[in-house]
Structure formats: structure tokens, C-alpha cells
ChimeraX commands (.cxc) that place a marker at each C-alpha (Angstrom):
marker #1 position -0.01,0.00,0.00 radius 0.5
marker #1 position 2.89,2.37,0.81 radius 0.5
marker #1 position 4.35,1.82,-2.67 radius 0.5
marker #1 position 1.17,3.22,-4.25 radius 0.5
marker #1 position 1.49,6.50,-2.38 radius 0.5
marker #1 position 5.24,7.01,-2.74 radius 0.5
marker #1 position 6.93,6.64,-6.07 radius 0.5
marker #1 position 10.64,6.86,-6.74 radius 0.5
marker #1 position 11.80,9.81,-8.81 radius 0.5
marker #1 position 15.01,9.66,-10.83 radius 0.5
marker #1 position 16.90,12.55,-12.33 radius 0.5
marker #1 position 16.40,12.71,-16.07 radius 0.5
marker #1 position 19.70,14.37,-16.91 radius 0.5
marker #1 position 22.96,15.29,-15.22 radius 0.5
marker #1 position 23.80,18.27,-17.45 radius 0.5
marker #1 position 21.86,20.77,-15.36 radius 0.5
marker #1 position 23.75,24.08,-15.11 radius 0.5
marker #1 position 25.07,24.82,-11.66 radius 0.5
marker #1 position 26.28,28.37,-12.34 radius 0.5
marker #1 position 23.92,31.26,-11.54 radius 0.5
marker #1 position 22.19,32.86,-14.49 radius 0.5
marker #1 position 23.90,36.13,-15.47 radius 0.5
marker #1 position 22.16,38.29,-18.09 radius 0.5
marker #1 position 25.48,39.87,-19.13 radius 0.5
marker #1 position 27.09,36.61,-20.17 radius 0.5
marker #1 position 29.16,36.01,-17.05 radius 0.5
marker #1 position 30.99,39.32,-17.16 radius 0.5
marker #1 position 29.90,40.50,-13.70 radius 0.5
marker #1 position 31.76,38.03,-11.57 radius 0.5
marker #1 position 33.29,40.30,-8.90 radius 0.5
marker #1 position 33.07,43.78,-7.43 radius 0.5
marker #1 position 35.67,45.14,-9.86 radius 0.5
marker #1 position 33.67,44.11,-12.92 radius 0.5
marker #1 position 30.50,45.61,-11.45 radius 0.5
marker #1 position 32.34,48.91,-10.77 radius 0.5
marker #1 position 33.79,49.00,-14.28 radius 0.5
marker #1 position 30.44,48.12,-15.89 radius 0.5
marker #1 position 28.52,50.81,-14.01 radius 0.5
marker #1 position 31.11,53.54,-14.64 radius 0.5
marker #1 position 31.35,52.60,-18.31 radius 0.5
marker #1 position 27.57,52.81,-18.60 radius 0.5
marker #1 position 27.55,56.25,-16.94 radius 0.5
marker #1 position 30.34,57.49,-19.23 radius 0.5
marker #1 position 28.68,56.22,-22.41 radius 0.5
marker #1 position 25.27,57.69,-21.49 radius 0.5
marker #1 position 26.94,60.93,-20.42 radius 0.5
marker #1 position 28.79,61.23,-23.72 radius 0.5
marker #1 position 25.55,60.70,-25.60 radius 0.5
marker #1 position 23.94,63.50,-23.57 radius 0.5
marker #1 position 26.92,65.80,-24.18 radius 0.5
marker #1 position 26.61,65.30,-27.94 radius 0.5
marker #1 position 22.85,65.93,-27.83 radius 0.5
marker #1 position 23.24,69.10,-25.73 radius 0.5
marker #1 position 26.04,70.39,-27.96 radius 0.5
marker #1 position 23.89,69.84,-31.03 radius 0.5
marker #1 position 20.89,71.53,-29.38 radius 0.5
marker #1 position 23.07,74.49,-28.35 radius 0.5
marker #1 position 24.48,74.90,-31.84 radius 0.5
marker #1 position 21.01,74.61,-33.40 radius 0.5
marker #1 position 19.68,77.24,-30.97 radius 0.5
marker #1 position 22.63,79.47,-31.81 radius 0.5
marker #1 position 22.07,79.15,-35.55 radius 0.5
marker #1 position 18.32,79.76,-35.26 radius 0.5
marker #1 position 18.66,82.68,-32.83 radius 0.5
marker #1 position 18.75,85.14,-35.76 radius 0.5
marker #1 position 20.79,87.67,-33.79 radius 0.5
marker #1 position 18.41,87.79,-30.82 radius 0.5
marker #1 position 20.60,88.57,-27.83 radius 0.5
marker #1 position 18.60,86.52,-25.29 radius 0.5
marker #1 position 18.43,83.47,-27.56 radius 0.5
marker #1 position 22.15,83.75,-28.36 radius 0.5
marker #1 position 23.06,83.90,-24.68 radius 0.5
marker #1 position 20.83,80.91,-23.93 radius 0.5
marker #1 position 22.44,78.91,-26.74 radius 0.5
marker #1 position 25.88,79.87,-25.42 radius 0.5
marker #1 position 24.89,78.57,-21.97 radius 0.5
marker #1 position 23.77,75.23,-23.48 radius 0.5
marker #1 position 27.11,74.82,-25.25 radius 0.5
marker #1 position 29.08,75.90,-22.19 radius 0.5
marker #1 position 27.27,73.46,-19.91 radius 0.5
marker #1 position 27.70,70.63,-22.44 radius 0.5
marker #1 position 31.45,71.30,-22.60 radius 0.5
marker #1 position 31.63,71.36,-18.78 radius 0.5
marker #1 position 29.78,68.03,-18.74 radius 0.5
marker #1 position 32.24,66.58,-21.23 radius 0.5
marker #1 position 35.19,67.70,-19.10 radius 0.5
marker #1 position 33.50,66.19,-16.06 radius 0.5
marker #1 position 33.08,62.88,-17.88 radius 0.5
marker #1 position 36.74,62.95,-18.83 radius 0.5
marker #1 position 37.64,63.46,-15.17 radius 0.5
marker #1 position 35.39,60.53,-14.18 radius 0.5
marker #1 position 37.16,58.34,-16.75 radius 0.5
marker #1 position 40.59,59.47,-15.53 radius 0.5
marker #1 position 39.71,58.87,-11.87 radius 0.5
marker #1 position 38.34,55.45,-12.74 radius 0.5
marker #1 position 41.58,54.63,-14.55 radius 0.5
marker #1 position 43.66,55.71,-11.56 radius 0.5
marker #1 position 41.55,53.64,-9.16 radius 0.5
marker #1 position 41.74,50.56,-11.40 radius 0.5
marker #1 position 45.50,51.05,-11.82 radius 0.5
marker #1 position 45.97,51.26,-8.03 radius 0.5
marker #1 position 44.12,47.98,-7.46 radius 0.5
marker #1 position 45.83,46.30,-10.43 radius 0.5
marker #1 position 42.76,45.77,-12.61 radius 0.5
marker #1 position 42.05,46.38,-16.29 radius 0.5
marker #1 position 39.39,48.51,-17.95 radius 0.5
marker #1 position 37.59,47.10,-20.99 radius 0.5
marker #1 position 35.91,50.31,-22.21 radius 0.5
marker #1 position 38.57,50.96,-24.88 radius 0.5
marker #1 position 39.68,47.38,-25.40 radius 0.5
marker #1 position 42.05,47.16,-22.43 radius 0.5
marker #1 position 40.75,43.74,-21.37 radius 0.5
marker #1 position 43.71,41.33,-21.79 radius 0.5
marker link #1:1,2 radius 0.2
marker link #1:2,3 radius 0.2
marker link #1:3,4 radius 0.2
marker link #1:4,5 radius 0.2
marker link #1:5,6 radius 0.2
marker link #1:6,7 radius 0.2
marker link #1:7,8 radius 0.2
marker link #1:8,9 radius 0.2
marker link #1:9,10 radius 0.2
marker link #1:10,11 radius 0.2
marker link #1:11,12 radius 0.2
marker link #1:12,13 radius 0.2
marker link #1:13,14 radius 0.2
marker link #1:14,15 radius 0.2
marker link #1:15,16 radius 0.2
marker link #1:16,17 radius 0.2
marker link #1:17,18 radius 0.2
marker link #1:18,19 radius 0.2
marker link #1:19,20 radius 0.2
marker link #1:20,21 radius 0.2
marker link #1:21,22 radius 0.2
marker link #1:22,23 radius 0.2
marker link #1:23,24 radius 0.2
marker link #1:24,25 radius 0.2
marker link #1:25,26 radius 0.2
marker link #1:26,27 radius 0.2
marker link #1:27,28 radius 0.2
marker link #1:28,29 radius 0.2
marker link #1:29,30 radius 0.2
marker link #1:30,31 radius 0.2
marker link #1:31,32 radius 0.2
marker link #1:32,33 radius 0.2
marker link #1:33,34 radius 0.2
marker link #1:34,35 radius 0.2
marker link #1:35,36 radius 0.2
marker link #1:36,37 radius 0.2
marker link #1:37,38 radius 0.2
marker link #1:38,39 radius 0.2
marker link #1:39,40 radius 0.2
marker link #1:40,41 radius 0.2
marker link #1:41,42 radius 0.2
marker link #1:42,43 radius 0.2
marker link #1:43,44 radius 0.2
marker link #1:44,45 radius 0.2
marker link #1:45,46 radius 0.2
marker link #1:46,47 radius 0.2
marker link #1:47,48 radius 0.2
marker link #1:48,49 radius 0.2
marker link #1:49,50 radius 0.2
marker link #1:50,51 radius 0.2
marker link #1:51,52 radius 0.2
marker link #1:52,53 radius 0.2
marker link #1:53,54 radius 0.2
marker link #1:54,55 radius 0.2
marker link #1:55,56 radius 0.2
marker link #1:56,57 radius 0.2
marker link #1:57,58 radius 0.2
marker link #1:58,59 radius 0.2
marker link #1:59,60 radius 0.2
marker link #1:60,61 radius 0.2
marker link #1:61,62 radius 0.2
marker link #1:62,63 radius 0.2
marker link #1:63,64 radius 0.2
marker link #1:64,65 radius 0.2
marker link #1:65,66 radius 0.2
marker link #1:66,67 radius 0.2
marker link #1:67,68 radius 0.2
marker link #1:68,69 radius 0.2
marker link #1:69,70 radius 0.2
marker link #1:70,71 radius 0.2
marker link #1:71,72 radius 0.2
marker link #1:72,73 radius 0.2
marker link #1:73,74 radius 0.2
marker link #1:74,75 radius 0.2
marker link #1:75,76 radius 0.2
marker link #1:76,77 radius 0.2
marker link #1:77,78 radius 0.2
marker link #1:78,79 radius 0.2
marker link #1:79,80 radius 0.2
marker link #1:80,81 radius 0.2
marker link #1:81,82 radius 0.2
marker link #1:82,83 radius 0.2
marker link #1:83,84 radius 0.2
marker link #1:84,85 radius 0.2
marker link #1:85,86 radius 0.2
marker link #1:86,87 radius 0.2
marker link #1:87,88 radius 0.2
marker link #1:88,89 radius 0.2
marker link #1:89,90 radius 0.2
marker link #1:90,91 radius 0.2
marker link #1:91,92 radius 0.2
marker link #1:92,93 radius 0.2
marker link #1:93,94 radius 0.2
marker link #1:94,95 radius 0.2
marker link #1:95,96 radius 0.2
marker link #1:96,97 radius 0.2
marker link #1:97,98 radius 0.2
marker link #1:98,99 radius 0.2
marker link #1:99,100 radius 0.2
marker link #1:100,101 radius 0.2
marker link #1:101,102 radius 0.2
marker link #1:102,103 radius 0.2
marker link #1:103,104 radius 0.2
marker link #1:104,105 radius 0.2
marker link #1:105,106 radius 0.2
marker link #1:106,107 radius 0.2
marker link #1:107,108 radius 0.2
marker link #1:108,109 radius 0.2
marker link #1:109,110 radius 0.2
marker link #1:110,111 radius 0.2
marker link #1:111,112 radius 0.2
marker link #1:112,113 radius 0.2
view
């Protein structure tokens, strides 16, 4: 009677993955790779925003038609975009110094050996 209630179950296959699922293909394996991935993402998105704001500033400058207020506003857009670009360069430089101090590589520009 006990055999009718309890049945033996056998594993169908032994090739079940034991590694955790990683959506980035196994690249985020330690704290260093997480740090590099996040800072690279911030730098890439920041550069995209700098390009967009520079383009918007130049378009505003071209379409200002000599209006002093519109010209000054366009100049502010371009100035702030350049400041943002310099800030992103500083973030990249600081990240490089930190990674160099801890003896790690950065793969943003192909430095992953």
C-alpha cells in the first residue's frame, strides 16, 4: 500500500547548469567588474547626452537670428555641455587611476587582456 502513495523519482539528466544565471554573459563576476560596468555605462550615457546638448546648443545658436537673449541661452547650453564633457573625462581618468591602483584592467577601450 505504501508503494502506491510514494513513487521513486530519478533525475532525467545530469547536465543541469550549476552556475547562476547572469544576463550579461558572465561578465559581472566580482566587485571590480560591477564597478567597471557601471562607470562605463555612466560614461557612455553621459557622452551621448553631451553630444545631444552640444547639437541643441548649436542649433539654438544658428536659429537665434541675432536675438541677444536666444544667443546667450544657446551659449549657456554649449558651455554646460562642454563642462559636462570635461566632467566625464575626469570621471574616466579617476576610474583609470583607481583601477590602476588595485591592479585591474578597464575594458571600455579594449584594455581587457
